[in-house]
C-alpha positions as protocol buffer text, in pm:
chain_id: "A"
residue {
  index: 1
  type: MET
  ca { x: 3843 y: -2501 z: 2034 }
}
residue {
  index: 2
  type: ILE
  ca { x: 3870 y: -2214 z: 1788 }
}
residue {
  index: 3
  type: ARG
  ca { x: 3936 y: -2456 z: 1504 }
}
residue {
  index: 4
  type: LEU
  ca { x: 3626 y: -2653 z: 1598 }
}
residue {
  index: 5
  type: ARG
  ca { x: 3414 y: -2337 z: 1591 }
}
residue {
  index: 6
  type: SER
  ca { x: 3563 y: -2231 z: 1258 }
}
residue {
  index: 7
  type: PHE
  ca { x: 3498 y: -2576 z: 1115 }
}
residue {
  index: 8
  type: ALA
  ca { x: 3141 y: -2575 z: 1247 }
}
residue {
  index: 9
  type: PHE
  ca { x: 3078 y: -2229 z: 1102 }
}
residue {
  index: 10
  type: ALA
  ca { x: 3226 y: -2329 z: 766 }
}
residue {
  index: 11
  type: ALA
  ca { x: 3012 y: -2644 z: 760 }
}
residue {
  index: 12
  type: PHE
  ca { x: 2699 y: -2446 z: 847 }
}
residue {
  index: 13
  type: ALA
  ca { x: 2774 y: -2187 z: 577 }
}
residue {
  index: 14
  type: SER
  ca { x: 2828 y: -2463 z: 322 }
}
residue {
  index: 15
  type: VAL
  ca { x: 2498 y: -2629 z: 409 }
}
residue {
  index: 16
  type: CYS
  ca { x: 2317 y: -2295 z: 377 }
}
residue {
  index: 17
  type: ALA
  ca { x: 2478 y: -2225 z: 41 }
}
residue {
  index: 18
  type: VAL
  ca { x: 2384 y: -2567 z: -91 }
}
residue {
  index: 19
  type: ALA
  ca { x: 2028 y: -2534 z: 38 }
}
residue {
  index: 20
  type: CYS
  ca { x: 1982 y: -2198 z: -132 }
}
residue {
  index: 21
  type: ALA
  ca { x: 2138 y: -2318 z: -454 }
}
residue {
  index: 22
  type: HIS
  ca { x: 1892 y: -2607 z: -474 }
}
residue {
  index: 23
  type: ALA
  ca { x: 1577 y: -2413 z: -404 }
}
residue {
  index: 24
  type: PRO
  ca { x: 1285 y: -2549 z: -604 }
}
residue {
  index: 25
  type: LYS
  ca { x: 1157 y: -2361 z: -907 }
}
residue {
  index: 26
  type: PRO
  ca { x: 901 y: -2107 z: -778 }
}
residue {
  index: 27
  type: GLU
  ca { x: 610 y: -2213 z: -997 }
}
residue {
  index: 28
  type: ALA
  ca { x: 348 y: -2045 z: -777 }
}
residue {
  index: 29
  type: GLN
  ca { x: 525 y: -1708 z: -792 }
}
residue {
  index: 30
  type: ILE
  ca { x: 563 y: -1733 z: -1170 }
}
residue {
  index: 31
  type: VAL
  ca { x: 188 y: -1778 z: -1209 }
}
residue {
  index: 32
  type: SER
  ca { x: 84 y: -1525 z: -945 }
}
residue {
  index: 33
  type: SER
  ca { x: 311 y: -1249 z: -1075 }
}
residue {
  index: 34
  type: GLU
  ca { x: 175 y: -1301 z: -1426 }
}
residue {
  index: 35
  type: GLY
  ca { x: -181 y: -1286 z: -1294 }
}
residue {
  index: 36
  type: ALA
  ca { x: -114 y: -972 z: -1093 }
}
residue {
  index: 37
  type: ILE
  ca { x: 38 y: -797 z: -1396 }
}
residue {
  index: 38
  type: ARG
  ca { x: -260 y: -898 z: -1609 }
}
residue {
  index: 39
  type: GLY
  ca { x: -495 y: -773 z: -1337 }
}
residue {
  index: 40
  type: ALA
  ca { x: -316 y: -437 z: -1326 }
}
residue {
  index: 41
  type: SER
  ca { x: -346 y: -401 z: -1701 }
}
residue {
  index: 42
  type: GLU
  ca { x: -716 y: -485 z: -1688 }
}
residue {
  index: 43
  type: ALA
  ca { x: -768 y: -240 z: -1399 }
}
residue {
  index: 44
  type: GLY
  ca { x: -649 y: 41 z: -1624 }
}
residue {
  index: 45
  type: ALA
  ca { x: -302 y: 95 z: -1479 }
}
residue {
  index: 46
  type: SER
  ca { x: -182 y: 232 z: -1812 }
}
residue {
  index: 47
  type: ASP
  ca { x: -424 y: 526 z: -1772 }
}
residue {
  index: 48
  type: VAL
  ca { x: -284 y: 635 z: -1433 }
}
residue {
  index: 49
  type: PRO
  ca { x: 73 y: 771 z: -1434 }
}
residue {
  index: 50
  type: ALA
  ca { x: 172 y: 637 z: -1090 }
}
residue {
  index: 51
  type: ALA
  ca { x: 15 y: 300 z: -1164 }
}
residue {
  index: 52
  type: THR
  ca { x: 189 y: 287 z: -1503 }
}
residue {
  index: 53
  type: LEU
  ca { x: 525 y: 325 z: -1331 }
}
residue {
  index: 54
  type: HIS
  ca { x: 456 y: 36 z: -1093 }
}
residue {
  index: 55
  type: LEU
  ca { x: 319 y: -179 z: -1373 }
}
residue {
  index: 56
  type: ARG
  ca { x: 640 y: -122 z: -1571 }
}
residue {
  index: 57
  type: LEU
  ca { x: 848 y: -207 z: -1264 }
}
residue {
  index: 58
  type: ALA
  ca { x: 644 y: -524 z: -1214 }
}
residue {
  index: 59
  type: GLU
  ca { x: 703 y: -631 z: -1572 }
}
residue {
  index: 60
  type: GLU
  ca { x: 1078 y: -561 z: -1549 }
}
residue {
  index: 61
  type: GLN
  ca { x: 1112 y: -747 z: -1219 }
}
residue {
  index: 62
  type: ARG
  ca { x: 918 y: -1041 z: -1361 }
}
residue {
  index: 63
  type: GLN
  ca { x: 1153 y: -1064 z: -1657 }
}
residue {
  index: 64
  type: ALA
  ca { x: 1456 y: -1040 z: -1426 }
}
residue {
  index: 65
  type: GLY
  ca { x: 1306 y: -1313 z: -1207 }
}
residue {
  index: 66
  type: LEU
  ca { x: 1245 y: -1543 z: -1501 }
}
residue {
  index: 67
  type: SER
  ca { x: 1601 y: -1484 z: -1620 }
}
residue {
  index: 68
  type: ALA
  ca { x: 1739 y: -1564 z: -1275 }
}
residue {
  index: 69
  type: ILE
  ca { x: 1538 y: -1887 z: -1267 }
}
residue {
  index: 70
  type: ALA
  ca { x: 1662 y: -1980 z: -1613 }
}
residue {
  index: 71
  type: ASN
  ca { x: 2016 y: -1934 z: -1479 }
}
residue {
  index: 72
  type: GLY
  ca { x: 1947 y: -2167 z: -1187 }
}
residue {
  index: 73
  type: GLU
  ca { x: 1910 y: -1888 z: -930 }
}
residue {
  index: 74
  type: ASN
  ca { x: 1568 y: -2000 z: -808 }
}
residue {
  index: 75
  type: GLU
  ca { x: 1571 y: -1819 z: -474 }
}
residue {
  index: 76
  type: ARG
  ca { x: 1674 y: -1488 z: -633 }
}
residue {
  index: 77
  type: GLY
  ca { x: 1413 y: -1543 z: -903 }
}
residue {
  index: 78
  type: ARG
  ca { x: 1147 y: -1611 z: -642 }
}
residue {
  index: 79
  type: MET
  ca { x: 1228 y: -1288 z: -462 }
}
residue {
  index: 80
  type: LEU
  ca { x: 1214 y: -1087 z: -785 }
}
residue {
  index: 81
  type: LEU
  ca { x: 880 y: -1246 z: -873 }
}
residue {
  index: 82
  type: LEU
  ca { x: 744 y: -1155 z: -528 }
}
residue {
  index: 83
  type: ARG
  ca { x: 854 y: -795 z: -583 }
}
residue {
  index: 84
  type: SER
  ca { x: 692 y: -803 z: -926 }
}
residue {
  index: 85
  type: GLU
  ca { x: 364 y: -920 z: -778 }
}
residue {
  index: 86
  type: ALA
  ca { x: 375 y: -654 z: -507 }
}
residue {
  index: 87
  type: ASP
  ca { x: 433 y: -378 z: -762 }
}
residue {
  index: 88
  type: ALA
  ca { x: 151 y: -509 z: -981 }
}
residue {
  index: 89
  type: GLU
  ca { x: -84 y: -513 z: -682 }
}
residue {
  index: 90
  type: LEU
  ca { x: 17 y: -156 z: -601 }
}
residue {
  index: 91
  type: ALA
  ca { x: -61 y: -60 z: -961 }
}
residue {
  index: 92
  type: ILE
  ca { x: -406 y: -216 z: -918 }
}
residue {
  index: 93
  type: ALA
  ca { x: -466 y: -22 z: -597 }
}
residue {
  index: 94
  type: LEU
  ca { x: -354 y: 305 z: -757 }
}
residue {
  index: 95
  type: SER
  ca { x: -582 y: 242 z: -1055 }
}
residue {
  index: 96
  type: ARG
  ca { x: -878 y: 175 z: -829 }
}
residue {
  index: 97
  type: GLN
  ca { x: -801 y: 484 z: -623 }
}
residue {
  index: 98
  type: ALA
  ca { x: -794 y: 701 z: -937 }
}
residue {
  index: 99
  type: ALA
  ca { x: -1125 y: 552 z: -1053 }
}
residue {
  index: 100
  type: ALA
  ca { x: -1283 y: 614 z: -712 }
}
residue {
  index: 101
  type: GLU
  ca { x: -1161 y: 974 z: -713 }
}
residue {
  index: 102
  type: ARG
  ca { x: -1309 y: 1028 z: -1062 }
}
residue {
  index: 103
  type: ASP
  ca { x: -1640 y: 880 z: -948 }
}
residue {
  index: 104
  type: ALA
  ca { x: -1643 y: 1099 z: -637 }
}
residue {
  index: 105
  type: THR
  ca { x: -1573 y: 1410 z: -844 }
}
residue {
  index: 106
  type: ARG
  ca { x: -1857 y: 1324 z: -1084 }
}
residue {
  index: 107
  type: ALA
  ca { x: -2094 y: 1262 z: -792 }
}
residue {
  index: 108
  type: ASN
  ca { x: -2003 y: 1597 z: -635 }
}
residue {
  index: 109
  type: GLU
  ca { x: -2060 y: 1774 z: -966 }
}
residue {
  index: 110
  type: ARG
  ca { x: -2399 y: 1605 z: -999 }
}
residue {
  index: 111
  type: VAL
  ca { x: -2495 y: 1712 z: -645 }
}
residue {
  index: 112
  type: GLU
  ca { x: -2394 y: 2070 z: -723 }
}
residue {
  index: 113
  type: ASP
  ca { x: -2603 y: 2063 z: -1043 }
}
residue {
  index: 114
  type: LEU
  ca { x: -2904 y: 1935 z: -851 }
}
residue {
  index: 115
  type: ASN
  ca { x: -2857 y: 2200 z: -581 }
}
residue {
  index: 116
  type: ARG
  ca { x: -2850 y: 2472 z: -847 }
}
residue {
  index: 117
  type: GLN
  ca { x: -3169 y: 2339 z: -1001 }
}
residue {
  index: 118
  type: VAL
  ca { x: -3351 y: 2329 z: -667 }
}
residue {
  index: 119
  type: ALA
  ca { x: -3227 y: 2662 z: -528 }
}
residue {
  index: 120
  type: PRO
  ca { x: -3417 y: 2968 z: -652 }
}
């Protein structure tokens, strides 16, 4: 009985290993991570320190993912590309937040200027 369980477990583990080894090339993740990185650059991530960090991480993870795929590690590459995309999207969000904060500061300054002009 124990041998049967051991054999069944070994067979299951082998099937899982083969399935992971033959994962298809993650074409969609390759394209979407590239697009997210480009979007972060266009959103001005290089002008915001926190966003710059996440943009750099996204680029590094994308390169690691492409290397993994080139080495036949498609599942690992897919996961790295997903992380790359997530970091790029975070860089976009941080860039937009910084821009919104700058706009809010300018608006408050304008309101204060108008209040000074109106008040005697």
